[in-house]
C-alpha positions as CSV (number, residue, x, y, z in Angstrom):
1,M,0.0,0.0,0.0
2,N,1.5,3.4,-1.0
3,E,1.3,6.6,1.0
4,A,-1.5,8.0,-1.1
5,E,-3.7,4.9,-0.3
6,K,-2.8,5.1,3.4
7,L,-3.7,8.9,3.3
8,E,-7.2,8.0,1.9
9,Q,-7.7,5.4,4.7
10,L,-6.8,7.9,7.4
11,K,-9.3,10.4,6.0
12,C,-12.0,7.9,6.7
13,V,-11.2,7.6,10.4
14,D,-13.8,9.8,12.3
15,F,-11.5,11.3,14.9
16,L,-8.7,12.1,12.4
17,S,-11.0,13.6,9.7
18,F,-10.6,17.3,10.8
19,F,-6.8,17.3,10.6
20,A,-5.1,19.1,7.7
21,E,-4.0,17.0,4.8
22,E,-0.3,17.8,5.6
23,T,-0.7,16.4,9.1
24,L,-2.4,13.3,7.8
25,M,0.3,12.8,5.2
26,K,2.9,12.8,8.0
27,L,0.8,10.2,9.7
28,A,0.6,8.2,6.5
29,R,4.4,8.2,6.3
30,S,4.4,6.9,9.9
31,C,2.2,4.0,9.1
32,E,3.1,0.4,8.3
33,V,0.6,-2.2,6.9
34,L,0.1,-5.2,9.3
35,T,-1.8,-8.3,8.4
36,L,-3.2,-10.7,11.1
37,S,-4.4,-14.2,10.2
38,S,-7.6,-15.5,11.7
39,G,-7.3,-16.1,15.4
40,Q,-4.0,-14.3,15.6
41,L,-3.4,-12.0,18.7
42,L,-2.7,-8.3,18.2
43,F,-1.9,-7.7,21.8
44,N,-2.9,-9.1,25.2
45,E,-4.5,-7.4,28.2
46,G,-1.7,-5.9,30.3
47,D,0.7,-5.4,27.4
48,E,2.5,-2.1,27.4
49,S,1.2,0.5,24.8
50,D,3.6,1.3,22.0
51,A,1.4,1.7,18.9
52,M,-2.1,2.5,17.6
53,Y,-3.9,0.7,14.9
54,I,-6.6,1.6,12.3
55,I,-8.5,-1.3,10.8
56,L,-8.5,-1.5,7.0
57,S,-10.4,-4.7,6.4
58,G,-11.6,-7.8,8.4
59,E,-12.7,-7.8,12.0
60,L,-11.1,-7.8,15.4
61,L,-12.6,-9.1,18.7
62,V,-12.1,-7.2,21.9
63,Y,-12.3,-9.4,25.0
64,K,-11.5,-9.7,28.7
65,K,-11.0,-12.9,30.5
66,D,-12.1,-14.9,27.5
67,E,-15.4,-13.0,27.2
68,V,-15.9,-11.0,24.0
69,I,-17.0,-7.4,24.9
70,A,-16.9,-5.7,21.5
71,R,-16.1,-6.1,17.8
72,R,-14.3,-3.6,15.7
73,G,-14.4,-3.4,11.9
74,A,-12.9,-1.3,9.1
75,G,-12.3,2.4,9.9
76,H,-12.1,1.7,13.7
77,Y,-9.4,2.9,15.9
78,I,-7.6,0.3,18.2
79,G,-5.5,0.9,21.3
80,E,-3.8,4.0,22.6
81,M,-0.4,5.1,21.4
82,G,2.4,4.6,23.9
83,L,3.5,8.2,23.4
84,I,0.0,9.3,24.6
85,E,-0.5,7.0,27.5
86,S,2.0,4.6,29.1
87,K,-0.8,2.5,30.7
88,P,-0.9,-1.2,29.9
89,R,-3.6,-2.4,27.4
90,S,-7.0,-2.6,29.0
91,A,-8.2,-5.5,26.9
92,S,-7.0,-8.3,24.6
93,I,-7.4,-8.1,20.8
94,R,-7.4,-10.9,18.3
95,A,-8.5,-11.3,14.7
96,E,-11.8,-13.0,14.0
97,A,-10.9,-13.3,10.3
98,E,-7.9,-12.2,8.2
99,T,-7.5,-8.6,9.1
100,Q,-5.4,-5.7,7.7
101,L,-4.4,-2.7,9.9
102,L,-2.4,0.4,9.7
103,E,0.2,0.4,12.5
104,I,1.7,3.7,13.8
105,T,4.5,3.1,16.4
106,E,5.7,5.6,19.0
107,K,9.1,5.8,17.2
108,K,7.7,6.5,13.8
109,F,5.3,9.1,15.2
110,Y,8.1,11.0,16.9
111,E,10.3,10.9,13.7
112,E,7.6,12.8,11.8
113,F,6.3,15.1,14.5
114,S,9.4,15.7,16.6
115,H,9.3,19.4,15.8
116,N,5.7,20.0,16.6
117,S,4.4,17.1,18.7
118,G,3.1,19.0,21.7
119,S,-0.2,20.4,20.3
120,L,-0.9,17.2,18.3
121,L,-0.2,15.0,21.3
122,A,-2.6,17.0,23.5
123,L,-5.4,16.7,20.9
124,L,-4.8,13.0,20.2
125,K,-4.8,12.3,24.0
126,T,-8.1,14.0,24.4
127,L,-9.6,12.2,21.4
128,S,-8.3,8.8,22.5
129,E,-9.6,9.2,26.0
130,R,-13.0,10.4,24.8
131,T,-13.2,7.6,22.1
132,R,-12.4,4.9,24.7
133,T,-14.9,6.4,27.2
134,D,-17.7,6.5,24.7
135,M,-17.2,3.0,23.6
136,D,-17.1,1.8,27.2
137,V,-20.4,3.6,27.7
138,L,-21.9,1.8,24.7
139,E,-20.7,-1.6,25.8
140,G,-21.5,-1.1,29.5
141,V,-25.0,0.2,28.8
142,H,-25.7,-2.6,26.4
143,A,-24.4,-5.3,28.8
144,K,-26.4,-3.9,31.7
145,L,-29.5,-3.5,29.6
146,K,-29.4,-7.3,28.8
147,K,-29.3,-8.1,32.5
148,E,-31.8,-5.4,33.6
149,Q,-34.2,-5.3,30.6
150,E,-37.3,-6.0,32.8
151,H,-36.4,-3.2,35.4
152,S,-36.9,0.3,34.1
153,E,-35.7,1.9,37.3
154,H,-32.3,0.2,36.9
155,L,-32.2,1.2,33.3
156,T,-32.7,4.8,34.2
157,Q,-30.0,4.7,36.8
158,V,-27.6,3.2,34.2
159,L,-28.4,5.9,31.7
160,D,-28.0,8.7,34.2
161,D,-24.5,7.5,35.2
162,T,-23.1,8.7,31.9
163,T,-21.9,12.3,31.0
164,N,-23.3,12.1,27.4
165,E,-26.8,12.2,26.2
166,I,-28.2,8.6,26.0
167,Y,-31.4,7.7,24.1
168,I,-33.1,4.4,23.5
169,I,-35.3,4.6,20.5
170,D,-37.8,2.5,18.7
171,A,-36.1,0.7,15.7
172,D,-39.1,1.3,13.5
173,S,-40.7,4.7,14.4
174,Y,-37.5,6.2,15.9
175,K,-39.5,7.6,18.8
176,V,-37.5,8.0,22.0
177,L,-38.4,5.3,24.5
178,Q,-35.9,6.3,27.2
179,A,-33.5,9.2,27.7
180,N,-31.2,10.1,30.6
181,S,-31.3,13.3,32.6
182,V,-28.3,14.7,30.6
183,A,-30.4,14.5,27.4
184,T,-33.4,16.4,28.9
185,R,-31.2,18.9,30.7
186,N,-29.2,19.7,27.4
187,L,-32.4,19.9,25.3
188,G,-34.3,21.9,27.8
189,Y,-37.4,19.7,27.5
190,S,-39.3,17.5,30.0
191,K,-39.0,13.7,29.6
192,D,-42.7,13.6,28.6
193,H,-42.0,15.9,25.7
194,V,-38.9,14.1,24.6
195,Y,-40.7,10.8,24.6
196,K,-43.3,12.1,22.1
197,K,-40.6,12.9,19.5
198,A,-38.4,11.0,17.1
199,L,-34.7,11.6,17.8
200,Y,-34.2,13.3,14.4
201,D,-36.9,15.9,15.4
202,F,-34.3,17.5,17.5
203,W,-31.8,17.8,14.7
204,E,-31.7,20.8,12.4
205,D,-29.9,19.1,9.6
206,Q,-31.3,15.5,9.6
207,S,-34.7,14.1,8.3
208,R,-36.5,10.8,8.5
209,L,-35.1,9.7,5.2
210,E,-31.5,10.5,6.2
211,F,-32.0,8.7,9.5
212,D,-33.4,5.7,7.6
213,V,-30.2,5.5,5.6
214,L,-28.1,5.4,8.8
215,A,-30.3,3.0,10.7
216,E,-31.1,0.4,8.0
217,P,-27.6,-1.3,8.1
218,L,-27.9,-1.6,11.9
219,R,-31.3,-3.2,11.7
220,A,-30.1,-5.5,9.0
221,G,-27.1,-6.5,11.0
222,R,-24.6,-5.3,8.3
223,K,-23.0,-2.8,10.7
224,L,-22.5,-2.8,14.4
225,V,-22.1,1.0,15.0
226,Q,-22.9,4.1,12.9
227,L,-20.9,7.3,13.7
228,F,-22.0,10.7,12.4
229,E,-22.4,14.3,13.3
230,A,-25.5,16.5,13.6
231,L,-26.7,19.9,14.7
232,Q,-29.0,19.6,17.7
233,M,-31.5,22.3,18.7
234,R,-32.5,23.2,22.2
235,K,-35.9,24.4,23.4
236,D,-34.6,28.0,23.4
237,G,-33.5,27.8,19.8
238,T,-29.8,27.5,20.2
239,V,-28.0,25.0,18.1
240,Y,-25.0,23.0,19.2
241,P,-22.9,20.4,17.3
242,V,-23.1,16.8,18.4
243,Q,-21.5,13.5,17.6
244,V,-23.9,10.5,17.4
245,K,-23.0,6.8,17.9
246,L,-25.8,4.6,16.9
247,K,-26.0,0.9,17.8
248,G,-28.6,-1.8,17.4
249,I,-29.7,-3.5,20.7
250,Q,-32.6,-5.5,22.1
251,V,-34.8,-4.3,24.9
252,G,-36.8,-7.3,26.1
253,K,-37.5,-9.1,22.9
254,K,-37.9,-6.1,20.7
255,N,-35.3,-4.5,18.5
256,A,-34.2,-0.9,19.5
257,L,-31.5,1.5,18.8
258,L,-29.1,3.0,21.4
259,A,-27.8,6.5,20.6
260,V,-24.9,8.0,22.5
261,V,-24.9,11.8,21.7
262,R,-21.9,13.8,22.7
263,D,-22.0,17.6,22.8
264,L,-19.0,18.8,20.6
265,T,-19.1,22.4,21.7
266,A,-16.2,22.1,24.1
267,Y,-14.4,19.8,21.7
268,R,-14.7,22.4,18.9
269,H,-13.3,25.1,21.2
270,L,-10.4,22.7,22.1
271,E,-9.8,21.9,18.4
272,S,-9.8,25.6,17.5
273,K,-7.4,26.4,20.4
274,I,-5.0,23.6,19.6
275,K,-5.0,24.5,15.9
276,R,-4.1,28.1,16.8
277,M,-1.4,26.9,19.2
278,A,0.1,24.7,16.5
279,F,0.0,27.2,13.7
280,F,-0.2,30.8,15.1
281,D,2.1,32.9,17.2
282,S,0.4,33.6,20.6
283,L,1.8,37.2,20.9
284,T,1.2,38.8,17.5
285,G,-1.6,36.5,16.2
286,L,0.5,36.0,13.0
287,P,1.1,32.5,11.5
288,N,4.1,30.8,13.2
289,R,7.0,28.8,11.8
290,N,4.9,25.6,11.4
291,M,2.3,27.4,9.3
292,I,4.8,29.3,7.1
293,N,6.6,26.0,6.5
294,D,3.3,24.3,5.4
295,R,2.5,27.3,3.1
296,L,6.0,27.3,1.7
297,V,5.6,23.5,0.7
298,L,2.2,24.4,-0.9
299,A,3.8,27.3,-2.7
300,L,6.5,25.1,-4.1
301,A,4.0,22.6,-5.5
302,H,1.8,25.4,-6.9
303,A,4.7,27.2,-8.5
304,D,5.8,24.0,-10.2
305,R,2.4,23.3,-11.6
306,K,1.8,26.9,-12.8
307,D,5.4,27.6,-13.7
308,E,5.3,30.7,-11.4
309,K,7.8,32.5,-9.2
310,F,7.6,33.3,-5.5
311,A,9.8,35.1,-3.0
312,V,10.8,34.6,0.7
313,L,11.7,37.6,2.7
314,F,13.6,37.1,6.0
315,L,13.2,40.1,8.3
316,D,15.0,41.0,11.5
317,I,14.4,44.1,13.7
318,D,17.7,46.0,14.1
319,D,18.9,46.4,17.7
320,F,15.7,44.9,19.2
321,K,17.6,43.6,22.1
322,S,18.4,47.1,23.3
323,V,14.6,47.8,23.5
324,N,14.1,44.8,25.8
325,D,17.2,45.7,27.8
326,T,16.4,49.4,28.3
327,L,12.6,49.5,28.4
328,G,11.7,46.0,29.4
329,H,10.2,42.9,27.8
330,S,6.6,44.1,28.0
331,I,7.5,47.1,25.9
332,G,9.4,44.8,23.5
333,D,6.3,42.6,23.2
334,E,4.1,45.6,22.3
335,L,6.6,46.7,19.8
336,L,6.4,43.3,18.1
337,K,2.6,43.6,18.0
338,E,2.8,47.0,16.4
339,V,5.4,45.9,13.8
340,A,3.1,42.9,13.0
341,K,0.2,45.3,12.3
342,R,2.3,47.5,10.0
343,L,3.6,44.5,8.1
344,K,0.1,43.0,7.6
345,G,-1.1,46.3,6.2
346,L,1.5,46.2,3.4
347,L,0.7,42.8,2.0
348,R,-1.7,41.5,-0.7
349,G,-4.4,39.0,0.3
350,E,-2.5,36.1,-1.1
351,D,0.7,36.9,0.8
352,T,1.7,35.6,4.3
353,V,3.6,37.2,7.1
354,A,4.8,35.0,9.9
355,R,6.7,35.5,13.2
356,I,9.1,32.6,13.5
357,G,10.7,33.7,16.8
358,G,12.2,36.6,18.8
359,D,12.4,39.6,16.5
360,E,12.4,37.5,13.3
361,F,9.6,37.6,10.6
362,V,9.2,35.8,7.3
363,I,7.0,37.0,4.4
364,L,6.0,34.7,1.6
365,L,5.1,36.4,-1.7
366,T,3.3,33.9,-4.1
367,G,2.3,34.2,-7.7
368,L,4.9,36.7,-8.7
369,K,4.9,37.7,-12.4
370,D,7.5,40.4,-11.7
371,A,10.4,39.4,-9.4
372,S,11.1,43.1,-8.6
373,Y,7.9,43.2,-6.6
374,S,9.8,41.7,-3.7
375,T,12.4,44.6,-3.7
376,R,9.6,47.2,-4.0
377,L,7.9,45.7,-1.0
378,A,11.2,45.7,1.0
379,E,11.5,49.4,0.2
380,R,7.9,50.0,1.4
381,I,8.5,48.0,4.6
382,I,11.6,50.1,5.4
383,L,9.7,53.3,4.9
384,A,6.6,52.1,6.8
385,L,8.8,51.3,9.9
386,K,10.6,54.5,10.0
387,P,8.0,56.5,11.9
388,A,8.2,56.2,15.7
389,F,6.2,53.6,17.5
390,K,4.4,55.3,20.5
391,I,4.2,52.7,23.2
392,D,3.4,53.5,26.9
393,K,4.7,57.1,26.6
394,H,7.8,55.9,24.8
395,E,8.8,56.8,21.3
396,I,10.7,53.9,19.7
397,Y,12.4,54.1,16.4
398,S,12.9,50.8,14.7
399,S,14.3,49.5,11.4
400,F,14.6,46.2,9.6
401,S,17.3,44.3,7.8
402,I,15.7,42.3,5.1
403,G,17.0,39.3,3.0
404,I,15.3,38.2,-0.2
405,A,15.4,34.8,-1.9
406,L,13.5,33.9,-5.1
407,Y,12.1,30.6,-6.3
408,P,13.4,29.0,-8.5
409,T,16.4,31.3,-9.1
410,D,18.0,31.1,-5.6
411,A,16.9,27.6,-4.4
412,K,14.8,24.7,-5.3
413,D,13.4,23.5,-1.9
414,A,12.0,25.1,1.3
415,E,15.0,24.6,3.5
416,S,17.4,26.1,1.0
417,L,15.1,29.1,0.4
418,F,15.1,29.8,4.2
419,K,18.9,29.6,4.3
420,S,19.3,31.8,1.3
421,A,16.9,34.5,2.6
422,D,18.5,34.3,6.1
423,S,22.1,34.7,4.7
424,A,20.9,37.7,2.6
425,M,19.4,39.3,5.7
426,Y,22.8,39.1,7.4
427,Q,24.4,40.7,4.4
428,A,21.8,43.5,4.6
429,K,22.6,44.0,8.3
430,K,26.3,44.0,7.5
431,Q,25.9,46.7,4.8
432,G,24.4,49.2,7.2
433,K,21.1,47.9,8.6
434,N,17.7,49.3,7.6
435,S,18.2,47.9,4.2
436,Y,17.5,44.9,2.1
437,F,19.8,42.5,0.1
438,I,18.9,40.0,-2.6
439,H,20.5,36.5,-2.1
440,D,23.8,35.8,-3.7
441,P,24.8,32.0,-3.9
442,K,28.1,33.0,-2.3
443,M,26.2,34.1,0.7
444,L,25.4,30.5,1.7
445,S,29.1,29.9,2.4
446,V,29.1,33.2,4.4
447,A,26.2,32.0,6.4
448,Q,27.9,28.7,7.2
449,S,31.1,30.6,8.2
450,R,29.0,32.7,10.6
451,L,27.4,29.6,12.1
452,N,30.9,28.0,12.6
453,L,32.2,31.2,14.2
454,K,29.2,31.4,16.6
455,T,29.9,27.9,17.7
456,L,33.6,28.6,18.2
457,L,32.7,31.8,20.1
458,A,30.5,29.9,22.6
459,R,33.0,27.2,23.1
460,T,35.9,29.7,23.6
461,L,33.8,31.5,26.3
462,E,32.9,28.2,28.0
463,D,36.6,27.1,28.0
464,E,37.9,30.6,28.9
465,N,40.3,30.4,26.0
466,F,40.2,34.1,24.9
467,L,43.5,35.9,24.7
468,L,44.3,39.4,26.0
469,N,46.9,41.7,24.5
470,Y,48.1,45.0,26.0
471,Q,49.3,48.2,24.2
472,P,51.0,51.1,26.0
473,K,49.8,54.7,25.9
474,V,52.8,57.0,25.9
475,D,53.3,60.6,27.3
476,L,54.4,62.6,24.2
477,K,56.6,64.9,26.4
478,T,58.4,62.5,28.6
479,G,58.1,59.2,26.7
480,E,56.8,57.5,29.8
481,N,54.2,54.7,29.7
482,K,51.0,56.1,31.2
483,R,48.3,53.5,30.6
484,L,47.7,50.1,29.0
485,E,44.8,49.4,26.7
486,V,43.4,45.8,26.7
487,F,42.7,44.1,23.4
488,L,40.6,40.9,23.1
489,R,41.7,38.2,20.7
490,M,40.2,34.8,19.8
491,N,42.0,32.0,18.2
492,D,40.4,30.2,15.3
493,P,42.1,26.9,14.6
494,E,41.4,27.3,10.9
495,G,41.5,31.1,10.4
496,G,44.2,32.0,12.9
497,M,44.0,35.0,15.4
498,L,40.7,36.9,15.2
499,F,40.2,40.6,16.1
500,P,37.2,41.9,18.0
501,A,35.5,43.4,15.0
502,E,35.4,39.9,13.5
503,F,33.6,38.2,16.3
504,L,32.0,40.8,18.8
505,P,29.0,41.6,16.5
506,L,28.2,37.8,16.5
507,A,28.7,37.8,20.3
508,E,26.1,40.6,20.6
509,E,23.6,38.6,18.4
510,S,24.2,35.6,20.5
511,G,23.7,37.4,23.8
512,L,27.3,36.6,24.9
513,L,28.6,40.1,25.0
514,V,28.0,40.8,28.7
515,S,29.6,37.4,29.7
516,I,32.6,38.1,27.5
517,G,32.9,41.5,29.1
518,D,32.8,40.0,32.6
519,W,35.6,37.5,31.6
520,V,37.8,40.3,30.3
521,L,37.6,42.2,33.6
522,Q,38.3,39.1,35.6
523,A,41.2,38.1,33.5
524,V,42.7,41.7,33.7
525,C,42.4,41.7,37.4
526,K,44.1,38.4,37.8
527,Q,46.9,39.5,35.5
528,M,47.4,42.7,37.5
529,T,47.5,40.7,40.7
530,A,50.1,38.4,39.2
531,W,52.2,41.4,38.1
532,R,52.0,42.9,41.6
533,Q,53.1,39.7,43.2
534,E,56.1,39.7,40.8
535,G,57.0,43.2,41.9
536,I,56.2,44.8,38.6
537,P,54.9,48.4,38.8
538,L,51.2,48.6,37.8
539,L,49.9,51.0,35.2
540,P,46.2,51.9,34.9
541,V,44.5,49.7,32.3
542,S,41.9,50.9,29.8
543,I,39.0,48.5,29.1
544,N,36.2,49.0,26.6
545,L,32.6,48.8,27.7
546,S,30.0,48.0,25.0
547,E,26.6,49.7,24.7
548,V,25.0,46.4,25.9
549,Q,27.1,46.3,29.1
550,L,26.2,49.9,29.9
551,L,22.6,49.0,29.8
552,Q,23.0,46.4,32.6
553,E,21.5,47.3,36.0
554,K,24.2,45.4,38.0
555,L,27.2,46.6,35.9
556,V,28.9,48.7,38.5
557,D,28.1,46.2,41.3
558,N,29.8,43.4,39.2
559,I,32.8,45.6,38.4
560,A,33.3,46.8,41.9
561,G,32.9,43.2,43.2
562,T,35.5,41.8,40.9
563,I,38.0,44.6,41.6
564,N,37.5,44.6,45.3
565,K,37.8,40.8,45.5
566,L,41.4,41.0,44.4
567,A,42.2,44.0,46.5
568,L,42.9,46.3,43.5
569,E,42.5,50.1,43.5
570,P,39.5,51.5,41.4
571,D,41.8,54.2,39.9
572,L,43.9,51.5,38.2
573,F,41.0,51.1,35.8
574,E,39.8,53.3,33.0
575,F,36.7,52.4,31.1
576,E,36.4,53.5,27.5
577,I,33.0,54.1,26.0
578,S,32.1,54.8,22.4
579,E,30.8,58.0,20.9
580,L,27.5,56.3,20.1
581,S,27.1,55.3,23.7
582,L,27.5,58.9,24.8
583,L,25.2,60.2,22.1
584,Q,22.4,57.8,23.0
585,T,22.9,58.1,26.8
586,S,19.9,56.4,28.5
587,G,19.0,56.7,32.1
588,Q,20.6,53.4,32.9
589,T,23.8,54.2,31.0
590,Y,24.1,57.7,32.6
591,K,23.6,56.1,36.1
592,N,26.3,53.5,35.4
593,L,28.8,56.1,34.2
594,M,28.2,58.3,37.2
595,E,28.5,55.3,39.6
596,L,31.8,54.2,37.9
597,H,33.1,57.7,38.4
598,G,32.0,57.7,42.0
599,F,33.6,54.3,42.5
600,G,36.9,55.9,41.7
601,S,37.6,54.7,38.2
602,K,38.3,56.9,35.2
603,L,36.1,57.3,32.1
604,A,37.4,57.8,28.5
605,L,35.6,58.6,25.4
606,D,36.9,56.4,22.6
607,N,37.5,57.4,19.0
608,F,36.3,60.9,19.5
609,G,35.6,62.7,16.2
610,L,33.1,65.5,17.1
611,V,30.1,63.4,16.3
612,S,29.1,63.4,19.9
613,S,26.9,66.0,21.5
614,L,29.1,68.4,23.4
615,N,26.2,68.8,25.8
616,N,26.4,65.1,26.8
617,L,30.2,65.4,26.9
618,A,29.8,68.0,29.6
619,R,27.2,66.0,31.6
620,V,29.4,62.9,31.9
621,P,32.6,63.0,34.0
622,I,34.9,62.0,31.1
623,S,38.6,62.3,32.0
624,T,40.2,61.3,28.6
625,L,39.4,61.9,25.0
626,N,40.7,59.3,22.5
627,I,41.3,60.9,19.1
628,D,40.0,58.5,16.3
629,S,42.9,56.8,14.5
630,K,41.3,57.8,11.1
631,L,41.9,61.4,11.9
632,V,45.5,60.7,13.0
633,Q,46.3,58.7,9.9
634,G,44.7,61.4,7.6
635,F,46.8,64.4,8.9
636,S,47.9,65.0,5.3
637,S,44.3,66.3,4.8
638,G,44.0,69.8,6.1
639,T,40.5,69.1,7.4
640,N,41.6,66.1,9.5
641,A,44.4,68.1,11.0
642,T,42.0,71.0,11.9
643,V,39.5,68.6,13.5
644,A,42.4,67.0,15.6
645,N,43.5,70.4,16.7
646,T,40.0,71.2,17.7
647,I,39.6,68.0,19.8
648,I,42.9,68.8,21.6
649,C,41.6,72.3,22.4
650,I,38.3,70.9,23.7
651,G,40.2,68.5,25.9
652,K,42.4,71.2,27.3
653,N,39.4,73.5,28.0
654,L,37.5,70.7,29.7
655,Q,40.6,69.6,31.6
656,M,40.7,66.2,29.9
657,K,43.7,64.2,28.8
658,T,43.8,63.7,24.9
659,V,45.2,60.4,23.5
660,A,45.9,60.1,19.8
661,K,45.3,56.5,18.6
662,G,47.0,54.8,15.7
663,V,50.2,56.8,15.6
664,E,52.6,55.1,13.2
665,T,55.1,57.7,11.9
666,N,57.4,60.2,13.4
667,E,55.6,62.9,11.4
668,Q,52.4,62.2,13.1
669,K,54.1,62.2,16.5
670,E,55.7,65.6,15.8
671,F,52.4,67.1,14.7
672,L,50.7,65.8,17.9
673,Q,53.5,67.2,20.1
674,N,53.2,70.6,18.4
675,S,49.5,70.6,18.8
676,G,49.7,69.9,22.5
677,C,48.3,66.3,22.6
678,D,49.1,64.6,25.9
679,W,49.5,61.0,25.1
680,A,49.8,58.7,22.0
681,Q,49.2,55.1,21.2
682,G,50.1,53.1,18.2
683,Y,52.7,50.9,16.4
684,L,55.3,53.6,16.6
685,F,55.4,53.0,20.4
686,G,54.6,49.3,20.5
687,K,52.2,46.8,19.0
688,P,49.5,45.0,21.2
689,C,51.4,42.2,22.9
690,S,50.9,39.3,25.4
691,P,51.5,39.8,29.2
692,D,54.8,38.1,29.0
693,E,56.0,40.3,26.1
694,L,54.8,43.4,27.9
695,K,57.1,42.9,30.9
696,S,60.0,44.7,29.3
697,F,57.8,47.8,28.9
698,L,56.7,47.7,32.6
699,I,60.0,47.0,34.4
């Protein structure tokens, strides 16, 4: 039996019928066809559950202690899956005649649904429990009716013990002979009124003729049970969906029909909720990764049939982490909701936007006649997200980096399309953020390199295998070493020594930047303690603080704790911050800078080039201005020389030390000396070197 034939069999099973075809196809792939000969056991009472079965042909007997309690035919479900319930089998099953079944084992099920088993399991568990309960009701009621057929009071008690509506109806007229209290309570009628009606009189969508079609095979003995759904109407006019299980029985010596009617209202709500859980993002209400994957598979099939193109756009909010860090996750969540609204407003009806996790979104554009539509949409998205988002008295400016992959130009399958769009998105981020980039096949190797580097980065941090180099800052008047700047390095076994610009952006994306910063401070403190124990005079050390670190509430507590633990003086540490950090000073950043100053450490503004607001420069107790190396190396340009002189004058007027970075020639040194610059740093005075190599500078 091939997968298409298995799929058709699964569609006929009542409790699987509402699942999407893609889900049933996965189940079909999980199925194996099993054949039992007449009298062969399927399993014994007490055996552990490890599979479920669906009968294709033949008949199975269900029995306990050698007494047959039920028969099951084609389309019926047998047993509970071990992955749903670990209970032993509650009855024994053997074949009455040669029987063919679909078998779905726990292992095969998990292979197909390992990425999204939670919601499906919850639904299957509910269904299997209810199916078993209802069949127990049928069998239990029938058995007791046989024993108590002459005692109506016992019959009524049996019926009232169930949670479903139970009706015993005349096999010819279909008039209700008996009904339990659940039935009359649900319908809103008295028992006398119910007993005057045929059961189908309470159904909005069933007639006598239709009921005849369902009941006739039971009366003739060709079927044991009929299962169908109906819409039942209460006395007050409200309609509710029900599932009806109809079975032929005998009451006394007369033929009758037993109907177990289950209210499906709660089940429909559960079904809807689980479907939403499985396929929609709970925060934004957008489709999630599961749904976009399903739609992408359908888009592939449709595009092949129609010879059409489609596009996948991978979108990432630039610097979203800083929103969470500065304003809190609740504000971040509201921002995601507002972004989702703006994105939905830009799409055609046939397009899909999904949130696949964090601040990442995917857009699927189908039926494209013009491939340039994807780039035009990317431009519209960038423009639409430029205006500020007003959330809880905050004005938040956001932007997107967008990667675009086209089918069939860039990839031929779903996974490759995602990879292509993802790698293009990172290229967009690299070229300046708030932009888009169309996939280039070369980008796949770039994406793989990024993944490898992220793995190496995490492993290096875990093993504490980063390296620190130190470079002196020299007094231009006396030639004395005044400070040491710390430089972080990482060793790549394949690519050699890596510089911070090559791996710190990935560290920020991976959420490792704060942990790396903590490691750097601890390693510097240990090195300074070792030098002190060797009798080597200590110089103050300059350490860079990232924007992410400056947003941490416990930053100063952690720094102070590390320094104090090794009995080092706070003024041995100078913390360098970027111009951008100063320009975008938030409340938390400003608080941290003031507390570091109060702790006794120095603050330096790194790579100063007059981009910063001078007002902010005056607010924060900066003690050192580092002149950008690009200005120093461009002294041949009259403008650069003028800017450098201006910075030196600002430093003197604000009583700050000025440090020129990247000094490589004597001409640059002489210019700085003549301009009144205090200190210099660069290859002319010494390259960044290891602690052992640095000893000759310190002694």
